[in-house]
C-alpha positions in Angstrom: 83.1 104.5 168.9 80.9 101.9 166.3 83.2 99.5 164.5 81.9 98.0 161.0 79.5 96.2 159.8 79.5 94.2 156.4 77.2 95.5 153.4 74.6 93.1 151.1 77.7 92.0 149.1 79.8 91.0 152.9 82.8 93.7 152.4 83.5 96.0 155.1 82.4 99.3 155.1 83.1 101.9 157.7 79.7 103.4 159.9 79.6 106.9 160.4 80.8 108.1 163.4 78.7 109.0 166.2 79.7 111.1 168.9 77.4 111.1 171.8 74.9 109.1 170.0 76.7 105.4 171.1 74.4 105.1 174.4 71.6 106.2 172.6 72.1 103.7 169.7 72.7 101.3 172.3 69.1 101.9 174.1 67.3 102.2 171.1 68.5 98.8 170.0 67.6 97.0 173.1 64.2 98.5 174.1 63.4 97.9 170.2 63.5 94.1 171.2 61.8 93.9 174.7 58.5 93.6 175.4 58.5 95.8 178.1 58.8 98.7 175.3 56.4 100.8 174.0 55.7 99.3 170.1 56.6 103.4 168.8 59.9 104.8 169.4 60.4 108.1 167.7 63.3 109.5 167.3 63.2 113.4 167.1 65.0 116.3 166.0 65.1 119.4 163.8 67.0 119.3 160.2 70.4 117.6 160.4 70.4 116.3 163.6 71.6 113.0 163.1 68.4 110.9 162.6 69.3 108.8 159.8 72.9 108.1 161.0 71.1 107.1 164.5 69.1 104.6 162.6 71.3 103.5 160.3 73.6 102.6 163.5 70.7 101.0 165.1 69.9 98.8 161.8 73.2 97.5 161.8 73.2 97.2 165.5 70.5 94.7 165.2 71.2 92.5 162.1 74.7 91.7 164.1 72.4 90.2 166.7 70.2 88.4 164.4 67.7 90.7 164.4 64.9 90.5 161.8 64.6 94.1 160.6 62.7 95.9 157.7 64.4 99.6 156.9 62.6 101.8 155.0 63.2 105.6 154.2 60.3 108.0 152.8 60.5 110.7 150.4 59.1 114.4 149.9 56.5 113.6 147.8 55.0 110.8 149.6 53.0 112.8 151.6 50.9 113.9 148.6 49.7 110.4 147.6 46.8 108.0 149.5 48.3 105.8 151.7 51.7 105.4 150.1 53.2 104.1 153.4 50.3 102.1 154.3 51.3 100.1 150.8 54.8 100.2 150.8 54.5 98.9 154.0 52.3 96.0 153.5 54.4 95.2 150.7 57.7 94.6 152.5 56.3 92.8 155.3 54.5 90.5 152.4 58.0 89.6 150.9 60.0 90.0 154.3 60.2 86.2 154.6 62.3 86.0 151.6 64.6 88.1 152.3 67.9 86.9 154.7 68.3 89.7 156.4 64.8 91.7 156.5 66.4 94.6 154.1 64.4 95.2 150.7 65.7 93.1 147.8 67.5 96.0 145.2 65.6 95.1 142.9 62.0 95.3 143.9 60.2 98.1 142.6 58.5 100.6 144.4 54.8 99.9 145.3 51.9 102.0 144.1 49.1 103.0 146.3 46.3 100.8 146.7 42.7 101.3 148.1 43.2 98.3 150.0 46.5 99.3 151.3 45.1 100.1 155.4 43.5 96.2 155.2 46.5 95.0 153.7 48.8 96.4 156.1 46.0 94.9 158.9 46.9 91.5 157.6 50.9 91.8 157.2 50.8 93.1 160.6 48.9 90.6 162.2 51.0 87.4 160.2 53.9 89.2 161.4 52.9 89.1 165.0 51.6 85.5 164.6 54.8 84.2 164.1 56.1 85.0 167.0 59.5 86.3 165.4 60.9 89.6 166.8 60.4 92.4 163.9 61.7 95.9 164.1 60.6 98.1 161.3 62.5 101.0 160.9 61.1 104.3 158.9 63.0 107.7 158.6 61.4 110.4 157.8 58.1 109.6 159.3 57.1 113.6 158.7 56.8 112.5 155.0 54.6 110.2 155.5 50.6 110.8 153.9 47.7 111.6 156.5 45.6 108.6 155.5 49.0 106.1 156.1 49.9 108.0 159.3 46.6 107.7 160.7 46.2 103.7 159.6 49.5 103.0 160.9 48.7 104.5 164.4 46.0 102.4 164.9 47.6 99.6 164.2 50.5 100.4 166.5 47.7 99.9 169.3 47.3 96.3 168.7 51.3 96.0 169.2 51.8 96.1 172.5 54.0 93.9 174.2 54.3 92.0 171.1 57.4 91.0 168.9 57.0 94.0 166.6 58.5 97.6 167.0 58.6 100.6 165.1 61.6 102.9 165.5 60.9 106.1 163.5 62.7 109.3 162.8 60.8 112.6 162.7 62.3 115.7 161.7 60.5 118.6 163.9 60.6 122.2 164.2 61.2 124.1 167.5 56.9 124.3 168.2 56.1 121.5 165.9 52.7 121.3 164.7 49.5 121.5 167.0 47.9 118.2 165.2 51.6 116.6 166.0 51.7 117.3 169.5 48.0 116.4 169.9 48.7 112.9 168.3 52.0 112.5 170.1 50.1 113.5 173.5 47.5 110.8 172.8 50.0 108.2 172.5 52.1 108.8 175.4 48.9 109.0 177.7 48.5 105.3 175.9 51.7 104.1 177.1 52.2 103.1 173.1 55.0 105.8 172.2 58.6 107.1 173.7 60.0 109.9 172.1 63.5 110.1 171.9 65.1 113.6 171.1 68.3 113.9 169.7 70.3 116.6 171.5 73.3 119.3 169.4 76.4 117.6 170.0 78.4 119.4 172.4 82.0 120.8 172.1 84.0 117.9 172.4 81.5 115.5 170.7 81.8 118.1 167.6 85.8 117.9 167.8 85.3 114.2 168.1 83.5 114.0 164.8 85.8 116.5 163.1 88.5 114.5 164.1 87.5 111.3 162.4 86.1 113.5 159.1 89.5 115.0 158.1 92.0 112.4 160.4 93.3 115.1 162.6 92.1 117.4 165.6 90.3 120.7 165.1 92.4 124.0 166.1 91.0 126.2 168.8 90.0 128.6 165.7 88.5 125.8 163.9 87.0 123.9 166.9 85.4 127.8 168.1 84.0 128.9 164.4 81.9 125.3 163.9 80.6 126.0 167.8 79.6 129.7 166.6 78.2 128.4 163.1 76.7 125.3 163.4 75.4 125.1 166.8 75.9 121.3 167.3 74.1 120.0 164.4 76.0 117.3 163.2 75.4 117.4 159.2 76.6 121.7 159.5 79.4 120.6 161.2 79.9 118.1 158.3 79.1 120.5 155.4 81.1 123.5 156.9 84.2 121.0 157.1 83.5 120.0 153.6 83.3 123.4 152.5 86.9 124.5 153.8 88.2 121.3 152.5 86.7 122.0 149.2 88.3 125.8 148.9 91.4 124.6 150.6 91.2 126.6 153.4 91.9 123.7 156.0 95.1 122.5 156.3 96.6 119.6 158.6 99.7 120.7 160.9 100.7 118.7 163.4 97.8 116.6 163.6 95.5 119.2 164.3 93.0 120.8 161.2 93.6 124.9 160.8 92.0 127.3 159.0 94.4 129.3 156.5 91.8 132.3 157.2 89.7 132.0 160.4 87.7 135.4 159.7 86.3 133.9 156.2 83.1 131.6 156.3 83.4 128.3 154.8 81.9 127.7 151.0 78.9 125.5 151.8 77.9 123.3 149.0 74.1 124.6 148.0 73.0 120.7 147.7 73.1 120.8 151.5 69.8 119.0 153.0 69.1 122.2 155.1 69.2 124.3 151.9 67.2 122.2 149.9 64.3 121.9 152.3 64.2 125.5 151.9 64.0 125.5 148.2 60.8 123.1 148.4 59.3 125.9 150.2 58.2 127.3 147.4 60.2 130.4 145.0 58.5 133.1 147.0 60.3 131.9 150.5 63.4 130.9 148.8 64.3 134.2 147.3 63.2 136.0 150.9 65.4 133.7 152.5 68.2 134.3 150.1 67.8 137.8 150.3 68.0 138.0 154.4 71.5 135.6 154.1 72.6 139.0 152.7 70.5 141.6 154.4 69.6 140.3 158.2 72.9 142.5 160.1 71.0 145.7 158.8 68.2 144.8 161.5 64.2 145.9 161.4 65.0 147.6 157.9 66.1 144.8 156.7 62.3 143.6 155.9 62.0 146.9 153.5 65.4 146.5 151.8 64.0 142.7 150.4 60.8 144.2 149.8 62.4 146.7 147.5 64.8 144.1 146.2 62.3 141.5 145.5 59.6 144.3 143.9 57.0 143.3 146.1 55.6 144.4 149.3 56.4 144.3 153.1 53.5 142.4 154.3 54.4 139.9 151.5 58.1 139.2 153.1 56.9 139.0 156.4 54.7 136.2 155.5 57.9 134.3 154.0 59.5 135.3 156.7 56.9 133.8 159.6 56.4 130.4 157.6 60.7 130.0 157.5 60.2 130.9 161.6 57.3 128.0 161.6 60.0 125.9 159.9 62.5 126.4 162.5 64.9 128.0 160.0 64.5 131.9 161.8 63.8 133.6 164.7 63.5 137.3 165.7 64.0 139.3 168.4 62.9 143.2 168.6 62.2 143.3 164.3 65.7 141.9 163.9 65.4 138.6 162.2 68.3 135.8 162.2 69.2 132.5 161.2 69.1 129.8 163.7 71.9 127.8 162.2 74.3 130.8 160.9 75.6 128.2 158.5 72.9 128.1 156.4 72.8 131.7 156.3 76.4 131.3 154.8 75.2 128.8 152.2 72.2 130.7 151.1 74.3 133.8 150.4 76.7 131.4 148.5 73.2 130.4 146.7 73.1 134.1 145.3 74.7 134.6 141.7 77.1 138.0 141.9 74.6 140.4 140.2 71.8 139.4 142.9 74.5 139.7 145.9 75.8 143.2 144.4 72.6 144.5 143.9 71.7 143.7 147.7 74.8 145.3 149.2 73.8 148.4 146.8 70.7 148.7 148.6 72.7 148.1 152.2 74.7 150.7 151.6 72.4 153.3 150.3 69.8 152.9 152.9 72.8 153.8 155.3 73.9 156.8 153.3 70.6 157.8 153.3 70.0 157.3 157.4 67.5 154.9 156.8 69.4 151.8 158.4 72.3 151.6 160.8 75.1 149.0 160.4 78.4 148.7 162.6 81.8 149.6 160.6 82.8 146.0 159.6 79.1 145.1 158.2 79.2 148.5 156.4 82.6 147.7 154.8 81.8 144.1 153.7 78.9 145.8 152.1 81.0 148.3 150.5 83.2 145.5 148.8 80.5 143.6 147.7 78.3 146.4 146.1 82.1 147.6 144.0 81.1 150.1 141.3 77.0 149.8 142.3 77.5 152.5 144.7 79.7 155.8 144.5 82.9 154.5 143.8 84.8 157.7 145.1 82.8 157.4 148.3 82.8 153.9 148.9 87.1 154.0 148.6 87.2 156.9 151.0 84.9 154.8 153.8 86.9 151.9 153.1 90.4 153.2 153.4 88.9 154.9 156.7 87.7 151.6 158.1 90.8 149.9 157.0 93.1 152.0 158.9 91.0 152.1 161.8 91.4 148.2 161.8 94.8 148.3 161.1 96.5 146.6 164.3 93.4 145.0 165.9 92.1 143.3 162.6 94.5 142.6 159.8 92.6 140.1 157.5 89.7 142.6 156.6 91.8 145.6 157.0 93.6 144.0 154.0 90.6 143.0 152.3 89.0 146.7 152.5 92.1 148.7 151.8 92.8 146.4 148.3 88.9 146.6 147.9 89.6 150.5 147.9 92.4 150.2 145.4 90.1 148.6 142.9 87.6 151.4 143.2 89.7 154.3 143.1 91.6 155.7 139.9 92.7 158.8 140.8 96.8 159.0 141.9 96.1 161.1 145.4 93.5 158.5 146.3 95.0 156.0 145.0 98.9 156.8 146.7 97.2 156.8 150.2 95.9 153.5 150.0 98.4 152.0 148.3 100.1 153.5 151.6 97.8 151.9 154.1 97.7 148.9 152.3 101.5 148.1 152.3 101.6 148.7 156.3 98.7 146.5 156.7 100.2 143.8 155.2 103.7 144.4 156.3 102.2 144.3 159.7 100.1 141.1 159.6 103.0 139.6 157.8 101.5 139.4 154.3 105.0 139.9 152.9 104.3 139.4 149.2 101.4 141.8 148.9 103.3 144.6 151.3 106.4 144.1 149.0 104.0 144.8 145.6 102.3 148.0 147.1 105.4 149.4 148.7 107.4 148.9 145.5 104.1 150.8 143.1 104.3 153.7 145.6 108.1 153.9 144.8 108.0 153.4 141.3 104.9 155.4 140.2 103.6 157.5 143.1 106.8 159.4 144.6 105.3 162.7 143.6 102.2 162.3 145.6 103.5 161.0 148.7 105.5 162.9 152.0 109.3 161.9 152.2 108.4 160.1 155.2 106.2 158.2 153.7 108.7 157.4 151.0 111.0 155.8 153.5 107.8 154.3 155.4 107.4 152.6 151.9 111.7 151.6 151.7 111.5 150.0 155.0 108.5 147.9 154.5 110.2 147.1 151.0 113.1 145.9 152.9 111.2 143.7 155.8 108.9 141.9 153.1 111.7 141.6 151.0 113.5 139.2 153.7 110.1 137.7 154.8 110.0 136.0 151.2 113.4 135.3 151.6 114.6 137.6 148.2 118.4 137.7 149.8 119.4 138.7 146.2 117.2 141.9 146.2 118.7 142.7 149.1 122.3 141.9 148.7 121.5 144.5 146.2 120.4 147.4 147.9 122.9 146.8 150.4 125.9 146.7 148.0 124.6 149.5 145.2 121.5 150.0 144.6 120.8 151.6 148.3 122.3 154.8 146.7 119.5 154.7 143.6 116.7 155.3 146.4 114.4 158.1 146.6 114.5 161.0 149.2 117.4 162.4 151.1 120.9 160.6 152.2 119.2 159.9 155.6 116.6 157.8 153.3 119.5 155.6 152.1 121.9 155.2 154.5 119.1 153.5 157.2 117.2 151.5 154.0 120.9 149.7 153.5 121.5 149.3 157.1 118.2 147.4 157.6 119.1 145.7 154.5 122.5 144.3 156.4 120.9 143.6 159.5 118.8 141.3 157.5 121.5 140.1 155.8 123.3 139.2 159.5 126.2 141.9 158.6 125.2 143.1 162.3 128.5 144.9 163.2 128.4 146.2 159.5 125.2 147.9 159.5 125.6 149.3 163.4 129.2 150.8 162.6 127.7 152.7 159.3 124.9 154.2 161.4 127.0 154.9 164.4 129.7 156.9 161.9 126.4 158.6 159.7 124.2 159.7 163.1 124.6 163.2 162.4 123.0 163.0 158.9 120.2 160.5 159.6 119.3 161.4 162.5 118.3 164.9 161.2 116.8 163.9 158.0 113.0 163.8 159.3 111.0 161.9 162.2 110.9 158.6 160.7 114.3 158.1 159.2 115.7 159.1 162.6 112.9 156.7 164.3 114.0 153.1 162.4 117.9 154.8 162.2 117.4 154.7 166.3 115.7 150.9 166.3 118.1 149.4 163.9 121.0 150.9 165.9 120.2 150.3 169.2 118.6 146.6 168.1 121.7 145.5 166.4 124.0 146.7 169.0 122.2 144.9 171.9 122.7 141.5 169.7 126.5 142.2 169.5 126.6 143.1 173.5 125.9 146.6 173.6 123.1 146.6 176.0 123.1 150.1 177.3 121.3 152.3 174.6 118.6 149.5 174.8 118.2 149.6 178.2 118.0 153.2 178.3 115.1 152.6 175.7 113.4 150.1 177.8 113.2 152.3 180.8 111.5 155.3 179.0 110.5 154.1 175.1 109.1 157.6 174.7 112.2 158.8 174.2 111.6 158.1 170.2 110.6 160.8 167.5 107.5 159.3 166.5 106.2 158.3 170.3 103.9 161.4 170.1 101.9 160.4 167.2 100.4 156.8 169.1 98.8 154.4 166.7 100.8 152.0 164.8 104.4 154.1 165.4 103.9 153.6 169.2 102.9 150.1 168.7 105.9 149.2 166.6 108.3 150.9 169.4 107.1 149.0 171.9 106.7 145.3 170.2 110.1 146.2 168.3 112.2 146.8 172.4 109.5 143.6 173.8 110.7 141.4 171.0 114.4 141.9 171.3 114.2 141.3 175.5 112.6 138.2 174.5 115.5 137.2 172.3 117.3 137.8 175.7 114.9 135.8 177.5 113.6 138.6 179.3 110.0 137.7 179.4 109.6 139.7 182.6 110.6 143.2 181.4 108.8 142.7 178.2 105.8 141.8 179.6 106.3 144.8 182.2 107.1 147.1 179.5 104.2 146.4 177.5 101.5 146.4 180.2 103.2 150.0 181.2 101.9 151.5 178.2 98.6 149.5 177.5 99.8 147.8 174.5 96.6 144.5 174.5 98.6 141.1 174.2 96.4 140.1 171.1 98.0 143.1 169.1 101.5 141.6 169.2 102.8 139.3 165.8 101.6 135.7 166.5 105.3 134.7 166.7 106.0 136.5 169.2 103.1 135.9 171.3 104.4 132.3 170.6 107.2 133.0 172.3 105.6 135.0 175.3 103.2 132.1 175.7 105.9 129.4 175.4 108.3 131.4 178.5 105.5 131.6 180.4 104.2 127.8 180.5 101.1 128.5 178.4 101.8 125.8 175.9 98.7 124.8 174.5 98.3 128.4 173.7 101.5 128.8 171.8 101.2 125.3 169.9 97.8 126.8 169.1 98.6 130.3 167.7 102.0 128.8 165.9 99.4 126.0 164.2 97.3 129.1 163.1 100.3 131.7 161.9 101.7 128.1 160.0 98.1 127.6 158.4 97.7 131.1 157.3 101.7 131.3 155.9 102.1 133.9 158.4 105.1 132.1 160.6 107.2 133.8 158.4 107.5 137.6 159.9 110.1 139.4 161.5 113.1 136.9 161.2 114.4 137.1 164.5 110.9 136.4 165.8 110.7 133.7 163.2 114.0 132.2 164.7 112.7 132.1 168.3 109.1 130.9 167.7 110.3 127.8 165.8 112.7 127.5 168.7 110.1 127.4 171.7 107.7 125.5 169.4 110.2 122.8 169.1 111.4 123.2 172.5 107.5 122.4 173.6 107.2 119.2 171.1 110.7 117.8 172.3 109.3 118.1 176.0 106.4 116.6 175.2 107.7 113.5 173.2 107.2 114.6 170.3 110.6 114.4 168.8 110.0 114.5 164.9 107.8 117.2 164.7 110.1 118.9 166.5 113.1 118.0 164.5 111.3 119.2 161.4 110.3 122.7 162.8 113.7 123.2 163.0 114.4 122.0 159.6 111.9 124.1 158.5 113.5 127.4 160.1 116.8 126.5 158.7 115.4 126.2 155.4 113.9 129.5 154.6 116.1 133.2 155.2 116.2 133.0 159.3 118.4 135.5 161.4 119.7 134.3 164.6 120.0 130.8 163.9 122.6 130.0 166.6 119.5 130.4 169.1 117.9 127.4 167.5 120.8 125.2 168.5 119.1 124.6 172.2 116.3 122.5 171.2 118.3 121.0 168.5 120.9 119.5 171.2 118.2 118.5 173.8 116.6 116.3 171.1 119.9 114.8 169.9 120.6 114.0 173.4 117.6 112.6 174.3 118.1 109.8 171.5 121.3 109.4 172.6 123.7 111.5 170.3 125.7 113.4 172.8 128.7 113.7 170.3 126.4 115.2 167.8 124.7 117.0 170.4 128.1 118.8 171.5 128.9 119.5 168.0 125.2 121.0 167.1 126.4 123.4 170.1 130.1 124.1 168.9 129.0 124.9 165.8 126.6 127.4 166.6 128.8 129.2 169.1 131.3 129.7 166.0 128.7 130.7 163.9 127.2 133.4 166.5 131.1 134.3 166.6 131.7 135.0 163.1 128.7 137.4 163.2 130.0 138.9 166.3 126.7 138.1 167.9 126.5 138.0 171.8 122.5 137.4 172.8 122.1 133.7 173.9 125.5 132.7 173.8 125.4 132.2 177.5 122.9 129.3 177.6 124.8 127.7 174.7 128.6 128.4 176.6 126.4 126.8 179.4 125.6 123.9 178.1 128.9 123.4 176.5 130.8 122.9 180.0 127.8 120.6 180.9 128.9 118.7 178.0 132.6 118.8 178.7 132.3 117.4 181.9 130.4 114.3 181.1 133.3 113.9 178.0 135.3 114.0 181.2 137.4 117.7 179.8 137.2 119.8 183.1 139.5 122.6 182.0 137.8 123.2 178.5 134.3 123.6 180.8 136.4 125.9 183.2 136.9 127.9 179.8 133.1 127.7 178.8 132.0 129.0 182.3 134.3 131.9 181.6 132.8 132.6 178.5 129.2 132.6 180.1 130.6 135.0 182.8 131.8 137.0 180.3 128.7 137.7 178.3 126.7 137.6 181.9 129.0 140.6 182.5 128.4 142.4 179.0 124.8 141.9 178.7 123.7 142.1 182.4 120.1 140.1 182.2 118.9 138.1 184.8 118.7 135.4 182.6 122.4 135.6 181.6 123.2 135.8 185.7 121.1 132.3 185.8 123.3 130.9 183.9 126.3 132.4 185.4 125.3 131.4 189.0 124.5 127.7 187.5 127.8 127.8 186.0 130.0 128.4 188.7 127.9 125.8 190.8 129.2 123.4 188.7 133.1 124.3 188.6 133.7 125.6 192.2 130.5 123.0 193.9 129.4 126.6 195.5 126.1 125.7 197.2 125.7 129.4 197.6 125.5 129.8 193.9 122.9 126.9 193.4 121.2 128.7 196.2 121.2 131.9 193.8 120.7 130.4 190.6 117.3 128.6 192.0 115.9 132.0 193.8 116.9 134.0 190.6 114.8 131.4 188.4 111.6 131.7 191.2 111.5 135.4 190.4 111.8 135.0 186.7 108.4 133.1 186.8 109.4 131.0 183.7 108.1 127.3 184.9 110.3 125.1 182.0 113.4 127.0 183.6 112.4 126.9 187.0 111.8 123.3 186.9 115.1 122.6 184.9 116.9 124.8 187.3 116.0 122.7 190.0 116.5 119.5 188.7 120.2 120.9 187.9 121.4 122.0 191.0 120.0 118.3 193.0 122.3 116.7 189.9 125.1 118.7 191.4 124.9 117.6 194.9 123.8 121.3 196.0 120.5 121.5 196.7 117.8 119.5 199.0 116.5 116.3 196.7 113.0 117.0 197.7 112.9 119.6 195.1 112.2 117.0 192.2 109.2 116.9 193.4 108.3 120.3 192.8 110.2 120.1 189.7 107.9 117.2 188.6 105.0 119.0 189.4 105.9 122.1 187.2 107.0 119.5 184.3 103.0 118.1 184.8 101.6 121.6 184.5 102.8 122.0 181.2 102.3 118.2 180.4 105.9 117.3 179.1 105.3 113.9 179.5 109.5 113.5 178.1 111.1 115.6 180.9 108.7 113.7 183.6 109.6 110.4 182.3 113.5 111.4 182.4 113.2 113.3 185.9 111.6 110.0 187.4 114.9 108.2 186.6 116.7 110.8 188.7 113.7 110.9 191.4 114.5 107.0 191.6 118.4 107.8 191.8 117.8 110.2 194.4 115.3 107.7 196.6 112.4 110.8 196.0 109.2 108.9 195.5 107.0 109.5 192.7 103.5 111.0 193.3 100.2 109.0 192.3 101.8 106.1 190.4 98.2 105.1 188.7 98.8 108.5 186.9 102.7 107.6 185.9 101.4 104.5 184.5 99.5 106.4 182.1 101.4 108.6 181.1 104.0 106.2 180.4 101.4 104.7 178.3 100.6 108.3 176.7 104.4 108.7 176.0 105.0 105.6 174.6 101.6 106.0 172.0 103.3 109.5 171.6 106.8 107.9 170.3 105.4 105.7 168.2 103.5 108.0 166.5 106.8 109.6 165.6 108.0 106.6 164.0 110.8 105.7 166.9 112.6 102.5 166.7 112.2 100.0 169.8 116.2 100.8 170.2 115.3 105.0 170.1 112.4 104.4 172.6 114.7 102.3 174.9 117.6 105.4 174.8 114.9 108.0 175.2 113.2 106.1 178.2 116.4 105.3 179.8 115.1 101.6 179.8 116.0 98.2 177.7 114.8 97.3 174.3 112.9 94.1 176.0 111.6 96.7 178.6 110.0 98.8 175.5 108.5 95.4 173.7 107.0 94.8 177.2 105.1 97.7 177.6 104.3 97.8 173.7 102.8 94.7 174.2 100.8 96.1 177.3 99.2 99.0 175.6 98.2 97.4 172.7 96.2 94.8 174.4 95.3 97.1 177.2 93.5 99.8 174.1 92.8 97.0 171.5 95.2 98.1 168.9 97.0 95.1 166.4 99.6 97.4 165.1 101.5 100.6 165.2 99.4 102.1 162.2 96.3 101.3 164.3 97.3 103.1 167.1 98.7 106.2 165.1 95.4 106.7 163.5 93.5 106.4 167.1 95.8 109.4 167.7 95.1 111.4 165.1 91.4 111.1 165.4 91.4 111.6 169.5 90.5 108.2 170.1 93.1 107.5 171.7 94.0 110.8 173.3 98.0 111.7 174.2 97.1 115.3 175.1 96.5 116.4 178.8 93.5 114.5 179.8 90.4 116.3 179.9 
């Protein structure tokens, strides 16, 4: 990366980072001062590609080397002034000796064109050549040079070959360029007078680097993908998009990553974007056509006629302006469909339209589709319906938006909610409005928009009870309860659970199941399950929806309490469900609910088999559920990116047990990678909101307490979690807690207590019968009995379960117990490496040394040690804490830090942390 250079007042100023351009800058700076270089170096590329930034970097590099530099930038209006450039250049060369660094003094006024400009330029260049001192003339935006000056300059350049004066010019090109320019360049190339340096678009990694330096954080996968699609590697477009996202608060930095709050929404690009300004200068007619096309181009060939109708002109005139835009490199056309070469430019132009203009254009689009004059896919038409509003038939528009919102209910939550909200705004008819409210509440609940779901559900319950079915009423009651829990309104939940449930509309079955649902969200599991069991004859006969929800709440609550028989039957045959035959969201909710409970018991294989067996795409699952599944399966990078996406969009707190599980997995991943402070913050955030099954968070919490030397605190965390689970009657997850307690008790020298804890592990395994509980049982028996058979069975079971972290931990445990071949540690080491679990690998290396197992690839180990050390520095750990975490002395940590700073060239922890944030010092997986 480029460092800093001095400004005219001597103060340091940062250079614009030029990812992917450092080599070009170095070559241009070297060629500009070489006698073997042609006298003209022409940097070309389309608008926004970074020519100006590149020339500025060349100037700074040459100035630092003591080379005289003359720096000019042309303005658009200079192309119409005869000999404007020649006059300016002659004057600048004439005053060059009176400046110290070759740059024009700030007080010098622009020079007016003169008839003698050509002769003056010739004389000035001869004088510069005669001085014998190297001079580099930088001219930016040479495309704005007047014809006379351009001809004069090219004629004079012919006399500079091998001389001390070199011109380095930036020239904005269009895809084809003009025939005249191509011919002139060909002649110069043939004469050896010019070298063309075309600037290519940035690759994906370079775009990521540019964004990282702009926002001091690495872009998330969703942001990076959006920028690739919209900006096509054009640096100015990337920076404009990022600025647009930041301006409207659509970009948040989480865990050192820049994330979009809504990945589906395009950025609000400023209308002073140079690419937009360029179009303004092409004239009012082309400007109006370009703006209209930004809205109508998805309609394909009919867009031309619609633009003509909107602008009250003829189609031939529109085509002329479109061809002009194509010549300027703005558009391309295939099969009569016009497209913007740079999608971001389309968003920027659409943003330049007034509200009336946008609505009028969308009105034309909708009318054309309805009349059969144009064809649009559901997404495009729905967006035009939203924009047109009441400019079209409101009743028909609302009906179509409801239809499209229902179709997008599961797979496209952002647009489903948007379209259904628009339908609500378009209709005042009670029946149509009630139908839209039902779907809007459902969409918001499925996609974790709890506040909106709660509002729409309550509107139905308070105003439209006479217009919806009994099932719809209960659906809104259930959504209201789930959403109240999602916004942590425990007061409302408690009121419903105690007395308010008696006033709910609908039958007695409604009220019973709604109350029990509230009880579960208050963690009164036993009370809910017992009440449902006692009243089964009532709620199971109410209607299919009440019976279905009652069944889910009953079997879920019972399973968490250790009574898994009903859950197992449903997993074996999920079609035993009152709403299964209806398909759609009911089947989706049934399958995701069962999979969620299985994941709470760490039964990834059963959950995945269930979903695959009934053809539910994984992308349909709520993000927190997907985070848990990806974490267990070893897809850690994807899990982290999904978690950041949900956190940025405020959809992290979803179904409350999922939120707890996802927080647990996120903290586990972060701690395993050495990001201990972030891991702690995740646990604290989970505890700060209304969450369920909080005892499950004790596992990662105890781990990072132990990493930092807090053995007593680690045991206390486990003990408190077991007490909380016992108080609520919960069995789920306690097998692992009892096992960890037994391990801690053995370390503290209390084998009797450890034996009692292992007995509890065995009890839970017998009660639940899950494979995870059986694995804990085998490890517990091996620990207490020294049973090598139990150790072998634990390894066999861990391999069958195929969870990388679990398998690596199991291999490490049985070797530490002295009941397996130490060579297994190499396999564990490889598994941790696949996960990029730097902290786990560092801890395992200590055990491998104790067991006389060689650590593979010593050079990679050195690199990993440095990366881990850099992470721990960024996490704010003290030298003492780092020594505890790494299992070495403080003096060793100090030595390692000294070597790290010296090798990487950083002078302080602050510099190192800053480099990590921007990706200049990578701490993630290489490549």
